[in-house]
C-alpha positions as CSV (number, residue, x, y, z in Angstrom):
1,M,6.8,13.9,-4.0
2,Y,4.7,12.4,-1.2
3,V,5.0,9.0,0.4
4,T,2.4,6.9,2.3
5,V,3.6,4.1,4.6
6,R,1.1,1.5,5.8
7,R,2.1,-1.0,8.5
8,Y,-0.1,-4.1,8.9
9,R,0.2,-6.6,11.7
10,N,-1.0,-10.2,11.6
11,A,-1.1,-9.7,7.8
12,E,-0.4,-13.3,6.5
13,G,-3.8,-13.4,4.7
14,L,-3.1,-10.0,3.1
15,M,0.4,-11.0,1.9
16,E,-1.0,-14.2,0.5
17,A,-3.8,-12.3,-1.4
18,M,-1.3,-9.8,-2.7
19,R,1.1,-12.5,-3.9
20,A,-1.8,-14.4,-5.6
21,K,-3.1,-11.2,-7.3
22,S,0.1,-9.2,-7.7
23,D,-0.8,-8.1,-11.3
24,E,-4.1,-6.7,-10.0
25,V,-2.4,-4.9,-7.1
26,E,0.1,-3.4,-9.6
27,D,-2.7,-2.3,-11.9
28,V,-4.7,-0.6,-9.1
29,I,-1.8,1.3,-7.6
30,S,0.1,2.2,-10.7
31,S,-3.1,3.5,-12.4
32,I,-3.5,6.3,-9.8
33,P,-2.5,9.7,-11.3
34,G,1.0,10.8,-10.1
35,F,2.2,7.2,-9.4
36,V,6.0,7.0,-8.9
37,S,6.8,3.7,-7.2
38,Y,5.5,1.0,-4.8
39,F,7.2,-1.4,-2.4
40,A,5.9,-4.1,0.0
41,T,8.1,-5.6,2.6
42,R,7.6,-8.5,4.9
43,D,8.8,-9.0,8.5
44,G,7.4,-12.2,9.9
45,D,3.6,-11.9,9.9
46,S,3.8,-8.1,9.5
47,M,3.8,-6.2,6.2
48,T,4.8,-2.6,5.3
49,S,3.8,-1.0,2.0
50,I,5.4,2.2,0.7
51,S,3.7,4.2,-2.0
52,V,5.4,7.1,-3.7
53,F,3.4,9.7,-5.7
54,E,4.0,13.1,-7.2
55,D,1.5,14.8,-4.9
56,K,-0.6,14.3,-1.8
57,A,-3.7,13.7,-3.9
58,G,-2.2,10.5,-5.2
59,C,-1.2,9.3,-1.8
60,D,-4.7,10.0,-0.5
61,E,-6.2,8.1,-3.4
62,S,-3.8,5.2,-2.9
63,T,-4.9,4.9,0.7
64,R,-8.6,4.8,-0.3
65,Q,-8.0,2.3,-3.1
66,A,-5.8,0.1,-0.9
67,A,-8.4,-0.1,1.8
68,Q,-11.1,-1.0,-0.8
69,W,-8.8,-3.7,-2.4
70,V,-8.2,-5.2,1.0
71,R,-11.9,-5.3,1.9
72,N,-12.7,-7.0,-1.5
73,N,-9.8,-9.5,-1.6
74,V,-8.6,-10.6,1.8
75,Q,-10.4,-13.4,3.7
76,S,-8.5,-13.1,6.9
77,M,-8.4,-9.4,7.6
78,P,-5.4,-7.9,9.3
79,G,-6.0,-5.2,11.9
80,A,-6.3,-1.6,10.6
81,P,-2.9,-0.4,9.3
82,E,-0.8,2.2,11.0
83,I,-0.6,4.9,8.3
84,S,2.0,7.6,8.0
85,E,2.5,10.0,5.1
86,G,4.3,13.1,4.2
87,E,6.3,15.1,1.8
88,V,9.6,13.7,0.7
89,L,12.4,15.7,2.4
90,L,15.4,14.0,0.8
91,S,15.6,11.6,-2.2
92,F,18.8,10.0,-3.6
């Protein structure tokens, strides 16, 4: 399995858009081949998303589609996210 973590700062507009269109966000991410799970967390005006896929190709595609969705749906753009990804080392 592979995981992509995206950290957005000043993301209030992004969080509002994701809440308003949560079904659309779910459809976009879960339709990517190899999808396992997705989480979004909030810490004040920052947001972290965690995408889990069976392989790196799914993680790469999720990063591409997430960026496209943000460009198309968020009025008040957050700064570019800090992105980390990698192979799962341990899973419980």
